[in-house]
N, C-alpha and C positions, 0 to 999 in steps of 0.2 A: 665395440662389436661393428664387426662391418653389416649391416643390413641392407637387404635391396628396396632401394627406393624408386618413386616416379613422379614427375611432377605432369599432370593431366590438364588439359584445358576441358572445361564443361560445358555443355550446351552450344558447343557450335562442332561445325565437321572439317572447319579451317583452321590453323594453329594459330593462337593469340589471339584470336576476337572472341572467345567469350569469359568464364571465368577461371581462374587456374586453383589447383587442388594440388598439396603437397602429400605424397602417402607414403606411411614406411610400411611394407606390405607383413613384416614381423615385429610386432610390440611387445615381444614376449619376453618380462623382468622388466622393462621399465616402468618406475614410478609415475605416478600423476603429475611430481614436480617436476621430471626428467620431460616428459611428453611435454608439459608444459611452455617449459624451458625452449625445449626444438621448435614449438610452435611458434612462442615469441620470436625466435631466429628466425624463421623463414619470412616471417611479416607478411604470409599469406591471407585472405579471410578464414581462410580454415585451413588446418592441418589434420590428417587421421593416422591413425594406427590400427590396423588389424592383427586381430588376434583369433586364439582357436575359442569358438562358442562355448559356452555354458550351458544353453538351452539345446537338446537335441535335435530340435526341430528347424533349427541353424545353421546354416554354411559357413557362417565366418563371425565374427562381434568386430564392429569398428568405434572404439572411442573419436570421437570429434573435438578438437581443441580450435580455439578463435586465439589471438595471442593474448589473451587476457583471461579469458576463462573455457570450462567445457560446458559443451551442447549436448542435450539429450536427443535430439536431431536436425538435420540440415540438410536440405535436397542436393547441390550439387555435389557434396561431400559422399549422398549414397549413390550418387550415378557416378562420380569420378573413382571412387574406393570399388566398385562392383566393377567397374571398366578395367582398373587397375587388377585386382584378383583374376578375372579372367584372361586378362592379356598375359598374366606370368602361373599360369597352367591351373588356377582354379575351376573346379568341375564341381557345380551343384549337383545335388542329392537326384533333384525332379530335374531332369532337360528342359532347357528357356526357362527355367523358374529359380532366380536365387533369394534365399530368406536369408536377410540380414537382421543380428541383432543389433540392437543400440540403445540409448537410455528410454526410449517411449517402449521400448518392444519389441517385436519382430514387424520388418518391413519387410515385403515382400516385393522383389523386382524381375521386369519379365524381358525379356530379350528378344526382340522381334526379328523375324527373316532378314531385315536389312541391317541389322546388327544393332539398332538402336535400343535405348535398356530406355524403361521407363519404371517407376514406381509407385508402389500403391500411395495413395495420399494417408497420411495417420488421421484420425479423428482430432477434431480441436477441441486444446484443453479451455479453451475460452472462447465464448462465440457471443455475441449479439449488440446490444444497444451502447453507445458510447457516452458518457456522463459531458453534460456543454462543457463543463470547465474545461475536462479535458478534449473536447473538440475544440473548443477556443485556442488553445496550449498549440498543438496541431495547426491548426488554421495560421496562427503566427510562426511558426517555427518554419512554414512552407511562405510563407508570404503570399498568404493567399486572401482574400477575403473571405469569411465563413461561408459565406452566401454562394460559396464559388462550389464548394462542395455539395456534390448530388446526393451521395450515399456514404455511410459509415458505418463499420462493426470491428469490434476484435475480430479478430482472426487469427489465433494465436494458437499453433499447433507444437510450442514448443518454446520460439525466439522470443515470442510476444509480440508478435506484430500487430498493430493495428490499421484496418484498409480505410483509404480514402477514393472514393470513386469520384472524378473531374469529369466537366462534358466532353471533353477533347483529349487526343493525345497532343495536340501542339500546346495545350496546357499544362501536362504531364513535363514536357521537355524544356518549357519555360521556369521551371522551378530550381530555383538559388536556395538551398534550404538554411536556416541558423542551426545552432547547436543547440540540442536538447536532450532529455534523457529519453523520449519517444522513440520506438522501433517504427518506423511510418512505412508503409506498403501504398505506394499511391498509383493510381490506374486510372489510363485512360482510353476511351474508343477512340478507334481509326475508325474514315467515313465506310459506309457499306461498299463493299467490293474489294477494300482492300487486301493485302495478301495475309495481314495480322490482323487478328481482332483488337488487340489493345496495346498501348506502350504499357510498359511497369517500369518502376522506379523504386529501388530501395534504402531506405537511410536506418542508420543504422548507429549509436552512441560509443565511444572506445573511451572513457574517462571522462571528459568535459566535450569531446570532440565530436563531432556527427560525419561520419562518413559514409560513401555510398559504395554499395555493391553493386557488380558489375552483373550478374546476373544470378537469380535466387529461387531454390528451388522449392524451399518450405514457403515461401512467401506465394509465388504463382498458384502451388497446389490449395493452399489455404484461399489465395481469393479466387480459384477455380471454384472451390468448395461454394461460397460465399456467392459467386454470382451468378452462377448456375442454378443452386437452391433457391434464388430470388428470382430467375427467370431471365435475366438482362442479357446472357449469352447462352449457347447452344455448344457443345461438344459435337464432333471434335473442331480444334480451330488452334491455331499457333499464336502464342503471345510473342511479342519483340521486348528484349530488354538489353541496356546497354549502350544505346543510343548517344545517350549525351555526354558519354565516355569514351566515346571512339569504338565501341564494341559492337556485335551483331549478333547480340545471342539468342536463340530462338529454342521456344519452350513448347513441346506437343502436349497439349490437352484434349482427354479423351474421356469417354466415359464407358462403363461395362453392362451389362442386361441389368444387374442389380442396381446400377447407378453409383455404381463405386467408381472415384474421380482416381486419373491414371494419368501420370506428371512423367513424360519423356524427354530425352535430349541425347545428340551425338556428342562423342567424347574422342578424344585424339592425345596418345601419350604424347609428349614435346621433349618431355627429358627422362631418361631412363639409367639405372647405375648402381650404387651402392652408396652409404652414407655411415657415415662413425657415429654411432649412440652406445 
């Protein structure tokens, strides 16, 4: 069956500088095994499939797959899927507010006047202190001394992130990770007055091998909740990610009057057409 398909670059307004996402606009009648098989074939960090919502409050339902597993939530697939849905004629029930249904429930995506999309950061499923043994394992995997870690916390909003704060962006960019079963989000501040508040790198395992994600919405969401909540940063600000991979991802962090964190980013369609599925 021919299905509408797009490849979207997320967290960038310039093609091929962000994080690519494959989007199947009509995933109806596909089994989970068929979705997983296609996601393995695309070999992107994530591939999404859009479906009619089962919750009447949602505009669409999205299923998110890595090459090996299904995720309950991920950030760049949220913005990229919403971008593709709107670009292909999707009309939200409420103008300027798209409601996405996914594994963690309903996620609101706001569309700014400039077209930039921002999602409401979901609540964390696990947050708080990291035990000494796990922190030592993280330091070893990152090739740093435990004393180099300024702060740490579980910042898991679905994927399982462990947040590690270092003293500077330069220290983050110098990391060469070893293989680890941990999902590590490493953050380091830029000097005051820089265009970006901090540099982010996200490392995740696939089998026994650790890979780096170019730009990670879920990580930036939970990192912002952590760092704003502890008073280390104040919104609005822009986070940089992907520099070590030759990308130029930009994540726009803001809060509303209730203190809710919003994670924004540009998206651009690089490939559009159909796929046989």
